[in-house]
C-alpha angles and dihedrals in degrees: 000000000000123000126217090283093051094252106151093186097060117128111255117240109259090207090057090052091048092048093051092045092052089047089052091052095046105036115005149337117261108163092169091059091049092048091049092049090050093051101253114164099167101266125118090243091051091048090053089051090048092060092044091051093049089049092049095045091059098030087238112184121218104261113253121247088254126034136041098266089226114158098232093179090059090048091052093047091052091048093050091051089057092042090060093057108106095359117149138174122261128218127233093266093075092046091051091050089052095047093047091049092052093057093049094043094054091053093049094045091054087064094047100046139021092215105114124248125255113265096201118090116256116255124233111215137196116215091258092049090050088057091050094048095041097048096082091056092047089049091053090049099040105037098076090044092049092046094053094043093049092048091048091048092052092047092047094050092045091052092051096053118104112257094252090053095044091057091051095043107049089145096046094098091055091051091049089049087057091049089047091051090052091051090048091053091051092049093046091049089051092050094046091049091052092047091051089063092055109030110107100182142019093258101042095109088063097262129065115256091218125071090206100053116249129158113241136184131195092216098195092053092044091052091047090050092051092049093046098046091080097189094142090248137136101265091227090073092057092049090051093049094050091046090051090056094048094047091047090051094050093044090054095049092044089053095044100045092176095055101084094049091045092063092043089052091051090054089051089051091052093046092056090072100047116125135169124250100231092186090056091049090052093047092051091047093050093046097041113142112208088204090059106050090157087077092075094047093047091049091052095047095044094050093242090149093057118101120241112284117258124234089258091053092049089054090049091052091049091053091050092049093046093053093046090048091050091050094047092042093053092047090049093049094047093044091049091053094044093049096051089111091062109097091215099031094123092052092051090048091055091048090054091048092051090051090056094042091056093053114286126184094279094051094048093044094059093038089056097043103041107001091251115152105203111218115226088204090059092052091050090050090051090050090053090051093053091045092052092047091053092049092048103043106008133258095279094061091039092056093042087070086076091060092089133012092234090064097056121108117260131226089267092050090059088056093045107035095161092060092048092049090050088054091053091048092055122111097283120067123232089253091055090050090051092050090049092049090052091048090050091052092050091048089053 
């Protein structure tokens, strides 16, 4: 690219590259402008310099041999900026409503489950604090996905380069991995910021944000939810119902200490098989309409560049969905039983279900991370299973199924609850089965 004096070897302005890149991310996709700003004239040497200039403009590190290279601090900063939009201070009335509801909910839950209550005091969160506390969980969930996607992107781009360019640009895939990691951080920050404006509790994405279980409430969002529900109810009933759900969630994960990591491990298993559809990338590039820059953004967010999932990945997704459905189903069944004193408990329950069915935080989290569309119908079926188990063998044996992962119902058991209940009602108690499973594991 020549400057005003015709010097084609001048160093491109990093700020110009950065400005065009940010404009691409925010408004449109103009690769020619970026290439021009970086000094690309079509030669292999110029292409090599293009990547080096992009890397220098954003201080992109070479990705390590292990790890995604995602700038998590940048993701958190972006998320907190969005979290502050529309934030406001609450008065003592909302805090009193919450505290009163916690005392009532614990008493009612003690009647609906034998799983002991959480001793630690619930935490009241602002939207920004929710981002800060939730980021470690999102990092654990997203890092293996980001790592695999960035590696696949680098491999795909490297494979598409002409032979004369590939020889010159042996490090191009690493640089593109760095650029991909930066884009991933921006997208994750955007998603986290949006979730912070909707998340009501610390477990609403389906998993608790804290390793050491602690109930948490984003009080502004909870208050907005109560005001917007418009069921003609005393707001105290809605507070109690939401608190029941959160306390039930945290009790379950406190009891089953392995449960949180089990789901995270399943996501890692799924991520290990992610690959990029190079044909789809090429098709989109050839058919790119400069007047429709949204096409690129939508393709990235929808996972259009990802290759078709393998049979192993489909099984991994099914296992993730089954476990999330079992968790949500148990919480729903226990909360329904514990809230039977609420005159409008059923109406609130349906309102919460509709919120999830129309794409709540949990649904969008797993859709974004692994392309998993959680089925509300599956969660309802799991809730029916847990309810029937409790009615057939009692809450104690129902809850004992969470003592060990080998005791949990399977996907088939959700479809055939009567057969699973008959199995539980057989000669050996659930406790005996658990003891036997543990003995078998030790023998192995």
